[in-house]
N, C-alpha and C positions, 0 to 999 in steps of 0.2 A: 162695795164689799164683795157681791158676787165674784166681780172680775178677780180679786186677789184669791178667792177659794178655788176659783178656775185655774189659776195659775200653779196652785199647789198640786192638783191632781191632773194637769196636762202631760201628755206624753215627754218623757225625760224630766219631769217635775218631781217633785218631794216624794208622792205616792209612787211612783215607779221607781225611785231610788232606794226605798226600802227593801232590805234583802230578804227579811221575813215575810213569807206570804200571809201569815197570819195579822202580822202587821199591817200589810196592805190592806187586808179585809178590814181590818178594825178601823183603820183610816177612812175607808171608803164608807163605813157606815157610820162614823162620827160626822163625816161631811153631808151625808144623805138623811140622817136621822136627827142630828142635833143642829148642826150649822146652818143649813140650808132652810130647816123647818124653823128656825128662830132669827131669821136674818132681820127681821123687824126689829127685834129687841136688841140686836146688836146695835142698830143703827140709832137707836133711842138711848143707848147706854150712856152717851156722853162720853166714853171713852176712845180717844182718837186713834190709838194704836190697835191695828187689826188683830194682831197677835193676842194682845190681851183679852180683846173682845172673844176670840176663839176658844183662848184658854177657859175664860168664865163660863161661856155657853158649853165646853165640854165638861167643866167641872159640875155643873148643874147636871148635866145628861146623866153623867156618871153617877151622882147622888140619886137620882131616880132609879136608875137600873140595880143600884146596890139596896135601896128600898124595897123594889119588887122582889129582889132575890131575898131578902130578909123574910120578907113575908111568905115567901115560896118555903123557904126552910122550917119556919115556925108551924106551917101548914103540915108538912112532911112529918115533922116531930110529932104532932098530935096525931097523925095517921098511925105512926108507929107506936105511940103509946097506946092507943085503942087497939092495935092488933097484938100488942104484948098483951094487953088484959085479956083479949078474947082467946087468945092461946092459953093462957094460964086457967082460963075458966074451962076451956076444953079439957085440959091436963088434969083436972080436978075431978072430972065426970068419969 
């Protein structure tokens, strides 16, 4: 499995072929943070096709990131609400 991932990121491979630098950075993070970290899970998935394994792990990683961002947004919204309440109290004084 690692061999296939290495092929994707080697010079003149998929990663270098990406024109958008942000896409290259995102692809590198996907390899580093999701695929290599979950190599054992991909091997045990029973899915023979490497691309399907990579997509499954990438989707799982993306879902984790989305949930973390949602939680952070909720925290920031609560902070803003508290600030608004505090501002209103100060305005009344």
